[in-house]
Phi, psi and omega in degrees: 000311182288330178292311182295321186273322187236354183074019184272134176262110180237157178268163176301321181296319179297314180294320178299317178297318180296313180298316182296330179294328184253358180276083187293334179264005175052040178261004178083003179226156177259131170285172178300319180295317178296320179297316179295322177296318178298314179298319179298319179296318177297317179295323178294326179287338181274085184291338180269347179055049178230157177297323180298315180294318180295322177299317179296319179300311181296317182290341181256015176293147176294152183251002179081358179254024180087003180263068179287131185244012172089009178250125177236126178258140176252150182279127178234159175270131178294153179285138175275117182269138180248141177276135179242000000 
């Protein structure tokens, strides 16, 4: 998913850690709401709002094996968008 969309090379462990952080019901899968929250958190961490910056953020996620790479994502609530 991250390779196709952002060109980011991530490990299974990195993605597992990321998913577990946003998997509020701990079922090992992300609901649409959890997925949107994860994307919002990634976008908030991307201060330059570029694909290159987002790729760096993803590639530097911790993998849970002690390889902390200095990126910490915080959980945010996605904005509820209204149709006008």
